N, CA, C, O and the ligand as a Tripos MOL2 file, in Angstrom:
@<TRIPOS>MOLECULE
protein
  289   287    73     0     0
PROTEIN
NO_CHARGES

@<TRIPOS>ATOM
      1 N           0.8370   -1.1520    0.0120 N.3       1 MET1
      2 CA         -0.0360    0.0360    0.0280 C.3       1 MET1
      3 C           0.8680    1.2890   -0.0080 C.2       1 MET1
      4 O           2.0840    1.2250    0.1690 O.2       1 MET1
      5 N           0.2200    2.3870   -0.2400 N.am      2 LYS2
      6 CA          0.9780    3.6190   -0.3130 C.3       2 LYS2
      7 C           0.2790    4.6410    0.6420 C.2       2 LYS2
      8 O          -0.9430    4.7590    0.7230 O.2       2 LYS2
      9 N           1.2000    5.3710    1.3600 N.am      3 THR3
     10 CA          0.7770    6.4590    2.1570 C.3       3 THR3
     11 C           1.4410    7.6780    1.6880 C.2       3 THR3
     12 O           2.6330    7.6760    1.3820 O.2       3 THR3
     13 N           0.6320    8.8120    1.6160 N.am      4 VAL4
     14 CA          1.1230   10.1030    1.3160 C.3       4 VAL4
     15 C           1.1120   10.9450    2.5510 C.2       4 VAL4
     16 O           0.0810   11.0820    3.2100 O.2       4 VAL4
     17 N           2.2850   11.5300    2.8860 N.am      5 LEU5
     18 CA          2.3860   12.3540    4.1180 C.3       5 LEU5
     19 C           2.5850   13.7140    3.7340 C.2       5 LEU5
     20 O           3.2680   13.9680    2.7420 O.2       5 LEU5
     21 N           2.0050   14.7060    4.4900 N.am      6 LYS6
     22 CA          2.3410   16.0270    4.3190 C.3       6 LYS6
     23 C           3.4160   16.2920    5.4210 C.2       6 LYS6
     24 O           3.1900   16.0340    6.6030 O.2       6 LYS6
     25 N           4.6220   16.8300    4.9730 N.am      7 VAL7
     26 CA          5.7230   17.0290    5.8880 C.3       7 VAL7
     27 C           5.9870   18.4960    5.9820 C.2       7 VAL7
     28 O           6.2000   19.2060    5.0000 O.2       7 VAL7
     29 N           5.9590   18.9240    7.2610 N.am      8 THR8
     30 CA          6.2330   20.4390    7.4970 C.3       8 THR8
     31 C           7.5630   20.6230    8.1640 C.2       8 THR8
     32 O           7.9170   19.8490    9.0530 O.2       8 THR8
     33 N           8.2950   21.6010    7.7740 N.am      9 GLY9
     34 CA          9.5460   21.9730    8.3450 C.3       9 GLY9
     35 C          10.8090   21.7430    7.5620 C.2       9 GLY9
     36 O          11.9030   22.0970    8.0020 O.2       9 GLY9
     37 N          10.6540   21.1450    6.3900 N.am     10 MET10
     38 CA         11.7340   20.9270    5.5310 C.3      10 MET10
     39 C          12.1560   22.1380    4.7650 C.2      10 MET10
     40 O          11.2950   22.7840    4.1670 O.2      10 MET10
     41 N          13.5090   22.5290    4.7310 N.am     11 SER11
     42 CA         13.9380   23.7460    4.0720 C.3      11 SER11
     43 C          15.0160   23.5120    3.0450 C.2      11 SER11
     44 O          15.2650   24.3910    2.2200 O.2      11 SER11
     45 N          15.6460   22.4020    3.0580 N.am     12 CYS12
     46 CA         16.7330   22.1900    2.1240 C.3      12 CYS12
     47 C          16.8810   20.6630    1.8590 C.2      12 CYS12
     48 O          16.2200   19.8180    2.4620 O.2      12 CYS12
     49 N          17.8450   20.3740    0.8650 N.am     13 THR13
     50 CA         18.0090   19.0300    0.4720 C.3      13 THR13
     51 C          18.4760   18.1490    1.6360 C.2      13 THR13
     52 O          18.2230   16.9450    1.6490 O.2      13 THR13
     53 N          19.1640   18.7610    2.6160 N.am     14 HIS14
     54 CA         19.5580   17.9840    3.7740 C.3      14 HIS14
     55 C          18.3400   17.4720    4.6010 C.2      14 HIS14
     56 O          18.3050   16.3520    5.1110 O.2      14 HIS14
     57 N          17.3810   18.3660    4.6850 N.am     15 CYS15
     58 CA         16.1720   17.9560    5.3400 C.3      15 CYS15
     59 C          15.4380   16.7670    4.6140 C.2      15 CYS15
     60 O          14.8460   15.8870    5.2380 O.2      15 CYS15
     61 N          15.5220   16.8140    3.3430 N.am     16 VAL16
     62 CA         14.9410   15.7560    2.5230 C.3      16 VAL16
     63 C          15.5850   14.5070    2.8070 C.2      16 VAL16
     64 O          14.9380   13.4820    3.0200 O.2      16 VAL16
     65 N          16.9490   14.5620    2.8180 N.am     17 GLN17
     66 CA         17.6520   13.3900    3.0830 C.3      17 GLN17
     67 C          17.4220   12.7760    4.4330 C.2      17 GLN17
     68 O          17.4420   11.5490    4.5270 O.2      17 GLN17
     69 N          17.1940   13.5650    5.5390 N.am     18 SER18
     70 CA         16.9020   13.0970    6.8720 C.3      18 SER18
     71 C          15.6070   12.4780    6.8530 C.2      18 SER18
     72 O          15.4620   11.3910    7.4130 O.2      18 SER18
     73 N          14.6330   13.0550    6.2620 N.am     19 VAL19
     74 CA         13.2900   12.5260    6.2810 C.3      19 VAL19
     75 C          13.2160   11.1990    5.4520 C.2      19 VAL19
     76 O          12.5260   10.2590    5.8470 O.2      19 VAL19
     77 N          13.9360   11.1430    4.3000 N.am     20 THR20
     78 CA         14.0020   10.0040    3.5130 C.3      20 THR20
     79 C          14.5780    8.8360    4.2870 C.2      20 THR20
     80 O          14.0060    7.7470    4.3200 O.2      20 THR20
     81 N          15.7710    9.0910    4.9370 N.am     21 LYS21
     82 CA         16.3770    8.0100    5.6770 C.3      21 LYS21
     83 C          15.5520    7.4490    6.7660 C.2      21 LYS21
     84 O          15.4730    6.2390    6.9820 O.2      21 LYS21
     85 N          14.9010    8.4190    7.4910 N.am     22 ALA22
     86 CA         14.0680    8.0500    8.6390 C.3      22 ALA22
     87 C          12.9580    7.1010    8.2320 C.2      22 ALA22
     88 O          12.6280    6.1330    8.9180 O.2      22 ALA22
     89 N          12.3800    7.4460    7.0330 N.am     23 LEU23
     90 CA         11.2320    6.6050    6.5260 C.3      23 LEU23
     91 C          11.7060    5.2930    6.0050 C.2      23 LEU23
     92 O          11.0460    4.2660    6.1630 O.2      23 LEU23
     93 N          12.8760    5.3270    5.3700 N.am     24 GLN24
     94 CA         13.5110    4.0290    4.8340 C.3      24 GLN24
     95 C          13.8140    3.0950    5.9700 C.2      24 GLN24
     96 O          13.7330    1.8820    5.7770 O.2      24 GLN24
     97 N          14.1430    3.5550    7.0890 N.am     25 ASN25
     98 CA         14.5060    2.7430    8.1980 C.3      25 ASN25
     99 C          13.3010    2.0310    8.9610 C.2      25 ASN25
    100 O          13.4830    1.1310    9.7810 O.2      25 ASN25
    101 N          12.1450    2.4920    8.6300 N.am     26 VAL26
    102 CA         10.9120    1.8670    9.2210 C.3      26 VAL26
    103 C          10.7220    0.5170    8.6240 C.2      26 VAL26
    104 O          10.6750    0.4170    7.3980 O.2      26 VAL26
    105 N          10.6070   -0.5420    9.3980 N.am     27 ALA27
    106 CA         10.4660   -1.9000    8.8810 C.3      27 ALA27
    107 C           9.1050   -2.0490    8.0720 C.2      27 ALA27
    108 O           8.0190   -1.7200    8.5490 O.2      27 ALA27
    109 N           9.2660   -2.5510    6.8670 N.am     28 GLY28
    110 CA          8.0180   -2.7410    5.9930 C.3      28 GLY28
    111 C           7.9880   -1.6970    4.9660 C.2      28 GLY28
    112 O           7.1270   -1.7830    4.0910 O.2      28 GLY28
    113 N           8.8380   -0.6990    4.9610 N.am     29 VAL29
    114 CA          8.9080    0.2960    3.8680 C.3      29 VAL29
    115 C           9.7150   -0.2420    2.6990 C.2      29 VAL29
    116 O          10.8330   -0.7490    2.7920 O.2      29 VAL29
    117 N           8.9770   -0.0600    1.5340 N.am     30 ARG30
    118 CA          9.6250   -0.4530    0.2790 C.3      30 ARG30
    119 C          10.2960    0.6100   -0.5960 C.2      30 ARG30
    120 O          11.3340    0.4300   -1.2330 O.2      30 ARG30
    121 N           9.5720    1.7520   -0.5510 N.am     31 SER31
    122 CA         10.2750    2.8440   -1.3350 C.3      31 SER31
    123 C           9.7660    4.1770   -0.7270 C.2      31 SER31
    124 O           8.6970    4.2860   -0.1270 O.2      31 SER31
    125 N          10.6380    5.1640   -0.9470 N.am     32 VAL32
    126 CA         10.2960    6.5040   -0.3480 C.3      32 VAL32
    127 C          10.6380    7.6440   -1.4030 C.2      32 VAL32
    128 O          11.7150    7.6920   -1.9960 O.2      32 VAL32
    129 N           9.6820    8.4880   -1.5590 N.am     33 SER33
    130 CA          9.9690    9.6680   -2.4470 C.3      33 SER33
    131 C           9.5120   10.9250   -1.7510 C.2      33 SER33
    132 O           8.3240   11.1360   -1.5060 O.2      33 SER33
    133 N          10.5390   11.7980   -1.4230 N.am     34 VAL34
    134 CA         10.2600   12.9770   -0.6670 C.3      34 VAL34
    135 C          10.3350   14.2110   -1.5400 C.2      34 VAL34
    136 O          11.3430   14.3870   -2.2250 O.2      34 VAL34
    137 N           9.3330   15.0770   -1.5610 N.am     35 SER35
    138 CA          9.3820   16.3570   -2.3530 C.3      35 SER35
    139 C           9.5210   17.5700   -1.4530 C.2      35 SER35
    140 O           8.6540   17.8470   -0.6240 O.2      35 SER35
    141 N          10.6090   18.2820   -1.6230 N.am     36 LEU36
    142 CA         10.8040   19.4720   -0.8540 C.3      36 LEU36
    143 C           9.8930   20.5750   -1.3060 C.2      36 LEU36
    144 O           9.3670   21.2950   -0.4570 O.2      36 LEU36
    145 N           9.6860   20.7440   -2.4860 N.am     37 GLU37
    146 CA          8.7640   21.7610   -3.0680 C.3      37 GLU37
    147 C           7.3470   21.6120   -2.5810 C.2      37 GLU37
    148 O           6.6960   22.5820   -2.1910 O.2      37 GLU37
    149 N           6.8760   20.3720   -2.6100 N.am     38 GLN38
    150 CA          5.4940   20.1190   -2.2880 C.3      38 GLN38
    151 C           5.3990   19.8420   -0.8090 C.2      38 GLN38
    152 O           4.2670   19.8520   -0.3240 O.2      38 GLN38
    153 N           6.4220   19.5990   -0.0300 N.am     39 GLY39
    154 CA          6.3220   19.2340    1.3970 C.3      39 GLY39
    155 C           5.6190   17.9500    1.5760 C.2      39 GLY39
    156 O           4.8280   17.7800    2.5030 O.2      39 GLY39
    157 N           5.9180   16.9770    0.6340 N.am     40 ARG40
    158 CA          5.2350   15.7400    0.7510 C.3      40 ARG40
    159 C           6.2100   14.5680    0.7370 C.2      40 ARG40
    160 O           7.3410   14.6650    0.2620 O.2      40 ARG40
    161 N           5.7050   13.4300    1.2920 N.am     41 ALA41
    162 CA          6.5140   12.1720    1.1670 C.3      41 ALA41
    163 C           5.4960   11.1100    0.6580 C.2      41 ALA41
    164 O           4.3670   11.0520    1.1450 O.2      41 ALA41
    165 N           5.8780   10.3400   -0.2480 N.am     42 GLU42
    166 CA          5.1360    9.1960   -0.7490 C.3      42 GLU42
    167 C           5.9120    7.9600   -0.4290 C.2      42 GLU42
    168 O           7.0420    7.7710   -0.8800 O.2      42 GLU42
    169 N           5.2610    7.0800    0.3930 N.am     43 VAL43
    170 CA          5.9030    5.9080    0.8800 C.3      43 VAL43
    171 C           5.1180    4.6960    0.4590 C.2      43 VAL43
    172 O           3.9120    4.6260    0.6940 O.2      43 VAL43
    173 N           5.7860    3.7260   -0.1670 N.am     44 GLU44
    174 CA          5.2660    2.4200   -0.5400 C.3      44 GLU44
    175 C           5.6680    1.5410    0.5730 C.2      44 GLU44
    176 O           6.8360    1.5380    0.9620 O.2      44 GLU44
    177 N           4.6650    0.7160    1.1630 N.am     45 HIS45
    178 CA          5.0110   -0.0910    2.2850 C.3      45 HIS45
    179 C           4.0870   -1.2940    2.3780 C.2      45 HIS45
    180 O           3.0700   -1.3560    1.6880 O.2      45 HIS45
    181 N           4.4380   -2.2460    3.2250 N.am     46 SER46
    182 CA          3.6070   -3.4140    3.3930 C.3      46 SER46
    183 C           2.3120   -3.0720    4.1320 C.2      46 SER46
    184 O           2.1850   -2.0730    4.8410 O.2      46 SER46
    185 N           1.3360   -4.0110    3.9020 N.am     47 GLU47
    186 CA         -0.0380   -3.7790    4.4960 C.3      47 GLU47
    187 C          -0.0670   -3.7300    6.0300 C.2      47 GLU47
    188 O          -0.9140   -3.0840    6.6470 O.2      47 GLU47
    189 N           0.9040   -4.4480    6.6110 N.am     48 ASP48
    190 CA          0.7890   -4.4860    8.0790 C.3      48 ASP48
    191 C           1.5740   -3.3210    8.7800 C.2      48 ASP48
    192 O           1.7040   -3.3060   10.0040 O.2      48 ASP48
    193 N           2.0750   -2.3820    7.9960 N.am     49 LEU49
    194 CA          2.7090   -1.2230    8.6120 C.3      49 LEU49
    195 C           1.6770   -0.1020    8.7730 C.2      49 LEU49
    196 O           1.0730    0.3360    7.7930 O.2      49 LEU49
    197 N           1.4790    0.3550   10.0000 N.am     50 SER50
    198 CA          0.5640    1.4090   10.2110 C.3      50 SER50
    199 C           1.1160    2.7350    9.7810 C.2      50 SER50
    200 O           2.2600    3.0650   10.0910 O.2      50 SER50
    201 N           0.2890    3.5330    9.0420 N.am     51 PRO51
    202 CA          0.7430    4.8890    8.6580 C.3      51 PRO51
    203 C           1.2280    5.7730    9.8220 C.2      51 PRO51
    204 O           2.0800    6.6470    9.6600 O.2      51 PRO51
    205 N           0.6490    5.5060   10.9860 N.am     52 GLN52
    206 CA          1.0960    6.2690   12.1610 C.3      52 GLN52
    207 C           2.5550    6.0970   12.4360 C.2      52 GLN52
    208 O           3.2030    7.0570   12.8510 O.2      52 GLN52
    209 N           3.1430    4.8670   12.2200 N.am     53 SER53
    210 CA          4.5260    4.6740   12.4800 C.3      53 SER53
    211 C           5.4240    5.4840   11.5890 C.2      53 SER53
    212 O           6.5480    5.8280   11.9540 O.2      53 SER53
    213 N           4.9060    5.7890   10.3980 N.am     54 LEU54
    214 CA          5.6310    6.6600    9.5220 C.3      54 LEU54
    215 C           5.5820    8.0680   10.0590 C.2      54 LEU54
    216 O           6.5850    8.7790    9.9940 O.2      54 LEU54
    217 N           4.4750    8.4900   10.5760 N.am     55 VAL55
    218 CA          4.3950    9.8770   11.1630 C.3      55 VAL55
    219 C           5.3610    9.9490   12.3170 C.2      55 VAL55
    220 O           6.0440   10.9660   12.4460 O.2      55 VAL55
    221 N           5.4750    8.9110   13.1980 N.am     56 SER56
    222 CA          6.3190    8.8820   14.4030 C.3      56 SER56
    223 C           7.7180    8.9470   13.9200 C.2      56 SER56
    224 O           8.5100    9.6830   14.5080 O.2      56 SER56
    225 N           8.1000    8.2230   12.8730 N.am     57 ALA57
    226 CA          9.5420    8.2110   12.3950 C.3      57 ALA57
    227 C           9.8900    9.6180   12.0060 C.2      57 ALA57
    228 O          10.9530   10.1010   12.3980 O.2      57 ALA57
    229 N           9.0420   10.3180   11.2430 N.am     58 VAL58
    230 CA          9.3990   11.6440   10.8180 C.3      58 VAL58
    231 C           9.4590   12.5850   11.9660 C.2      58 VAL58
    232 O          10.3030   13.4810   11.9770 O.2      58 VAL58
    233 N           8.6160   12.4290   12.9240 N.am     59 ALA59
    234 CA          8.6050   13.3320   14.1240 C.3      59 ALA59
    235 C           9.8720   13.1260   14.8730 C.2      59 ALA59
    236 O          10.3570   14.1190   15.4150 O.2      59 ALA59
    237 N          10.4980   11.9490   14.9880 N.am     60 LYS60
    238 CA         11.7270   11.7720   15.5900 C.3      60 LYS60
    239 C          12.8840   12.5040   15.0360 C.2      60 LYS60
    240 O          13.8680   12.7750   15.7240 O.2      60 LYS60
    241 N          12.7600   12.8330   13.7510 N.am     61 THR61
    242 CA         13.8740   13.5870   13.0180 C.3      61 THR61
    243 C          13.6660   15.0580   13.2460 C.2      61 THR61
    244 O          14.5480   15.8270   12.8630 O.2      61 THR61
    245 N          12.5780   15.5300   13.8370 N.am     62 GLY62
    246 CA         12.4050   16.8890   14.1370 C.3      62 GLY62
    247 C          11.4510   17.6300   13.2090 C.2      62 GLY62
    248 O          11.3070   18.8490   13.3030 O.2      62 GLY62
    249 N          10.7860   16.8750   12.2910 N.am     63 TYR63
    250 CA          9.8570   17.4380   11.3440 C.3      63 TYR63
    251 C           8.4440   16.9660   11.7370 C.2      63 TYR63
    252 O           8.2740   16.0480   12.5390 O.2      63 TYR63
    253 N           7.4130   17.6480   11.1240 N.am     64 THR64
    254 CA          6.0940   17.2820   11.4150 C.3      64 THR64
    255 C           5.4190   16.6470   10.2570 C.2      64 THR64
    256 O           5.4770   17.1910    9.1540 O.2      64 THR64
    257 N           4.7790   15.5230   10.4350 N.am     65 ALA65
    258 CA          4.1550   14.7340    9.3490 C.3      65 ALA65
    259 C           2.6970   14.4870    9.7330 C.2      65 ALA65
    260 O           2.3620   14.1970   10.8810 O.2      65 ALA65
    261 N           1.8320   14.6190    8.6920 N.am     66 ASP66
    262 CA          0.4530   14.2780    8.8440 C.3      66 ASP66
    263 C           0.0860   13.2960    7.6340 C.2      66 ASP66
    264 O           0.6120   13.4500    6.5320 O.2      66 ASP66
    265 N          -0.7540   12.3750    7.8660 N.am     67 VAL67
    266 CA         -1.1680   11.5070    6.8620 C.3      67 VAL67
    267 C          -2.1800   12.1660    5.9780 C.2      67 VAL67
    268 O          -3.2520   12.5750    6.4240 O.2      67 VAL67
    269 N          -1.8200   12.2700    4.6810 N.am     68 GLN68
    270 CA         -2.7140   13.0360    3.7530 C.3      68 GLN68
    271 C          -3.6730   12.0500    3.0920 C.2      68 GLN68
    272 O          -4.8760   12.2960    3.0030 O.2      68 GLN68
    273 N          -3.1090   10.9100    2.6230 N.am     69 ARG69
    274 CA         -4.0560    9.8830    2.1990 C.3      69 ARG69
    275 C          -3.3570    8.5550    2.1480 C.2      69 ARG69
    276 O          -2.1290    8.4780    2.1390 O.2      69 ARG69
    277 N          -4.1550    7.5040    2.1150 N.am     70 THR70
    278 CA         -3.6190    6.1820    2.1040 C.3      70 THR70
    279 C          -4.2630    5.4080    0.9030 C.2      70 THR70
    280 O          -5.4880    5.4060    0.7750 O.2      70 THR70
    281 N          -3.5030    4.7960    0.0840 N.am     71 LEU71
    282 CA         -4.0130    4.0040   -1.0190 C.3      71 LEU71
    283 C          -3.5790    2.5780   -0.9050 C.2      71 LEU71
    284 O          -2.4050    2.2610   -0.7110 O.2      71 LEU71
    285 N          -4.5660    1.7240   -1.0320 N.am     72 SER72
    286 CA         -4.2720    0.2890   -0.8750 C.3      72 SER72
    287 C          -3.9330   -0.3550   -2.2680 C.2      72 SER72
    288 O          -3.6580   -1.5530   -2.3440 O.2      72 SER72
    289 CU         17.5010   21.3660    5.6080 Cu       73 CU73
@<TRIPOS>BOND
     1     1     2 1
     2     2     3 1
     3     3     4 2
     4     3     5 am
     5     5     6 1
     6     6     7 1
     7     7     8 2
     8     7     9 am
     9     9    10 1
    10    10    11 1
    11    11    12 2
    12    11    13 am
    13    13    14 1
    14    14    15 1
    15    15    16 2
    16    15    17 am
    17    17    18 1
    18    18    19 1
    19    19    20 2
    20    19    21 am
    21    21    22 1
    22    22    23 1
    23    23    24 2
    24    23    25 am
    25    25    26 1
    26    26    27 1
    27    27    28 2
    28    27    29 am
    29    29    30 1
    30    30    31 1
    31    31    32 2
    32    31    33 am
    33    33    34 1
    34    34    35 1
    35    35    36 2
    36    35    37 am
    37    37    38 1
    38    38    39 1
    39    39    40 2
    40    39    41 am
    41    41    42 1
    42    42    43 1
    43    43    44 2
    44    43    45 am
    45    45    46 1
    46    46    47 1
    47    47    48 2
    48    47    49 am
    49    49    50 1
    50    50    51 1
    51    51    52 2
    52    51    53 am
    53    53    54 1
    54    54    55 1
    55    55    56 2
    56    55    57 am
    57    57    58 1
    58    58    59 1
    59    59    60 2
    60    59    61 am
    61    61    62 1
    62    62    63 1
    63    63    64 2
    64    63    65 am
    65    65    66 1
    66    66    67 1
    67    67    68 2
    68    67    69 am
    69    69    70 1
    70    70    71 1
    71    71    72 2
    72    71    73 am
    73    73    74 1
    74    74    75 1
    75    75    76 2
    76    75    77 am
    77    77    78 1
    78    78    79 1
    79    79    80 2
    80    79    81 am
    81    81    82 1
    82    82    83 1
    83    83    84 2
    84    83    85 am
    85    85    86 1
    86    86    87 1
    87    87    88 2
    88    87    89 am
    89    89    90 1
    90    90    91 1
    91    91    92 2
    92    91    93 am
    93    93    94 1
    94    94    95 1
    95    95    96 2
    96    95    97 am
    97    97    98 1
    98    98    99 1
    99    99   100 2
   100    99   101 am
   101   101   102 1
   102   102   103 1
   103   103   104 2
   104   103   105 am
   105   105   106 1
   106   106   107 1
   107   107   108 2
   108   107   109 am
   109   109   110 1
   110   110   111 1
   111   111   112 2
   112   111   113 am
   113   113   114 1
   114   114   115 1
   115   115   116 2
   116   115   117 am
   117   117   118 1
   118   118   119 1
   119   119   120 2
   120   119   121 am
   121   121   122 1
   122   122   123 1
   123   123   124 2
   124   123   125 am
   125   125   126 1
   126   126   127 1
   127   127   128 2
   128   127   129 am
   129   129   130 1
   130   130   131 1
   131   131   132 2
   132   131   133 am
   133   133   134 1
   134   134   135 1
   135   135   136 2
   136   135   137 am
   137   137   138 1
   138   138   139 1
   139   139   140 2
   140   139   141 am
   141   141   142 1
   142   142   143 1
   143   143   144 2
   144   143   145 am
   145   145   146 1
   146   146   147 1
   147   147   148 2
   148   147   149 am
   149   149   150 1
   150   150   151 1
   151   151   152 2
   152   151   153 am
   153   153   154 1
   154   154   155 1
   155   155   156 2
   156   155   157 am
   157   157   158 1
   158   158   159 1
   159   159   160 2
   160   159   161 am
   161   161   162 1
   162   162   163 1
   163   163   164 2
   164   163   165 am
   165   165   166 1
   166   166   167 1
   167   167   168 2
   168   167   169 am
   169   169   170 1
   170   170   171 1
   171   171   172 2
   172   171   173 am
   173   173   174 1
   174   174   175 1
   175   175   176 2
   176   175   177 am
   177   177   178 1
   178   178   179 1
   179   179   180 2
   180   179   181 am
   181   181   182 1
   182   182   183 1
   183   183   184 2
   184   183   185 am
   185   185   186 1
   186   186   187 1
   187   187   188 2
   188   187   189 am
   189   189   190 1
   190   190   191 1
   191   191   192 2
   192   191   193 am
   193   193   194 1
   194   194   195 1
   195   195   196 2
   196   195   197 am
   197   197   198 1
   198   198   199 1
   199   199   200 2
   200   199   201 am
   201   201   202 1
   202   202   203 1
   203   203   204 2
   204   203   205 am
   205   205   206 1
   206   206   207 1
   207   207   208 2
   208   207   209 am
   209   209   210 1
   210   210   211 1
   211   211   212 2
   212   211   213 am
   213   213   214 1
   214   214   215 1
   215   215   216 2
   216   215   217 am
   217   217   218 1
   218   218   219 1
   219   219   220 2
   220   219   221 am
   221   221   222 1
   222   222   223 1
   223   223   224 2
   224   223   225 am
   225   225   226 1
   226   226   227 1
   227   227   228 2
   228   227   229 am
   229   229   230 1
   230   230   231 1
   231   231   232 2
   232   231   233 am
   233   233   234 1
   234   234   235 1
   235   235   236 2
   236   235   237 am
   237   237   238 1
   238   238   239 1
   239   239   240 2
   240   239   241 am
   241   241   242 1
   242   242   243 1
   243   243   244 2
   244   243   245 am
   245   245   246 1
   246   246   247 1
   247   247   248 2
   248   247   249 am
   249   249   250 1
   250   250   251 1
   251   251   252 2
   252   251   253 am
   253   253   254 1
   254   254   255 1
   255   255   256 2
   256   255   257 am
   257   257   258 1
   258   258   259 1
   259   259   260 2
   260   259   261 am
   261   261   262 1
   262   262   263 1
   263   263   264 2
   264   263   265 am
   265   265   266 1
   266   266   267 1
   267   267   268 2
   268   267   269 am
   269   269   270 1
   270   270   271 1
   271   271   272 2
   272   271   273 am
   273   273   274 1
   274   274   275 1
   275   275   276 2
   276   275   277 am
   277   277   278 1
   278   278   279 1
   279   279   280 2
   280   279   281 am
   281   281   282 1
   282   282   283 1
   283   283   284 2
   284   283   285 am
   285   285   286 1
   286   286   287 1
   287   287   288 2
@<TRIPOS>SUBSTRUCTURE
     1 MET1         2 RESIDUE 1 A MET
     2 LYS2         6 RESIDUE 1 A LYS
     3 THR3        10 RESIDUE 1 A THR
     4 VAL4        14 RESIDUE 1 A VAL
     5 LEU5        18 RESIDUE 1 A LEU
     6 LYS6        22 RESIDUE 1 A LYS
     7 VAL7        26 RESIDUE 1 A VAL
     8 THR8        30 RESIDUE 1 A THR
     9 GLY9        34 RESIDUE 1 A GLY
    10 MET10       38 RESIDUE 1 A MET
    11 SER11       42 RESIDUE 1 A SER
    12 CYS12       46 RESIDUE 1 A CYS
    13 THR13       50 RESIDUE 1 A THR
    14 HIS14       54 RESIDUE 1 A HIS
    15 CYS15       58 RESIDUE 1 A CYS
    16 VAL16       62 RESIDUE 1 A VAL
    17 GLN17       66 RESIDUE 1 A GLN
    18 SER18       70 RESIDUE 1 A SER
    19 VAL19       74 RESIDUE 1 A VAL
    20 THR20       78 RESIDUE 1 A THR
    21 LYS21       82 RESIDUE 1 A LYS
    22 ALA22       86 RESIDUE 1 A ALA
    23 LEU23       90 RESIDUE 1 A LEU
    24 GLN24       94 RESIDUE 1 A GLN
    25 ASN25       98 RESIDUE 1 A ASN
    26 VAL26      102 RESIDUE 1 A VAL
    27 ALA27      106 RESIDUE 1 A ALA
    28 GLY28      110 RESIDUE 1 A GLY
    29 VAL29      114 RESIDUE 1 A VAL
    30 ARG30      118 RESIDUE 1 A ARG
    31 SER31      122 RESIDUE 1 A SER
    32 VAL32      126 RESIDUE 1 A VAL
    33 SER33      130 RESIDUE 1 A SER
    34 VAL34      134 RESIDUE 1 A VAL
    35 SER35      138 RESIDUE 1 A SER
    36 LEU36      142 RESIDUE 1 A LEU
    37 GLU37      146 RESIDUE 1 A GLU
    38 GLN38      150 RESIDUE 1 A GLN
    39 GLY39      154 RESIDUE 1 A GLY
    40 ARG40      158 RESIDUE 1 A ARG
    41 ALA41      162 RESIDUE 1 A ALA
    42 GLU42      166 RESIDUE 1 A GLU
    43 VAL43      170 RESIDUE 1 A VAL
    44 GLU44      174 RESIDUE 1 A GLU
    45 HIS45      178 RESIDUE 1 A HIS
    46 SER46      182 RESIDUE 1 A SER
    47 GLU47      186 RESIDUE 1 A GLU
    48 ASP48      190 RESIDUE 1 A ASP
    49 LEU49      194 RESIDUE 1 A LEU
    50 SER50      198 RESIDUE 1 A SER
    51 PRO51      202 RESIDUE 1 A PRO
    52 GLN52      206 RESIDUE 1 A GLN
    53 SER53      210 RESIDUE 1 A SER
    54 LEU54      214 RESIDUE 1 A LEU
    55 VAL55      218 RESIDUE 1 A VAL
    56 SER56      222 RESIDUE 1 A SER
    57 ALA57      226 RESIDUE 1 A ALA
    58 VAL58      230 RESIDUE 1 A VAL
    59 ALA59      234 RESIDUE 1 A ALA
    60 LYS60      238 RESIDUE 1 A LYS
    61 THR61      242 RESIDUE 1 A THR
    62 GLY62      246 RESIDUE 1 A GLY
    63 TYR63      250 RESIDUE 1 A TYR
    64 THR64      254 RESIDUE 1 A THR
    65 ALA65      258 RESIDUE 1 A ALA
    66 ASP66      262 RESIDUE 1 A ASP
    67 VAL67      266 RESIDUE 1 A VAL
    68 GLN68      270 RESIDUE 1 A GLN
    69 ARG69      274 RESIDUE 1 A ARG
    70 THR70      278 RESIDUE 1 A THR
    71 LEU71      282 RESIDUE 1 A LEU
    72 SER72      286 RESIDUE 1 A SER
    73 CU73       289 GROUP 0 **** ****
């Protein structure tokens, strides 16, 4: 499934790298695409991964994430 997150607080490519790595390190994540311009992260992941754990992973890096939508 795919989850789209709205990510607040990113200001440069370093921020994008931090958010990308944090999401990639969550168990069950298959691919991550983060857009600085749109303030969005698109994450492909397994069915048993809760979108909230993606939000928590981003929060730990110091940015704010909200689930925008989830596609199965
Ligand atoms: Cu930055």
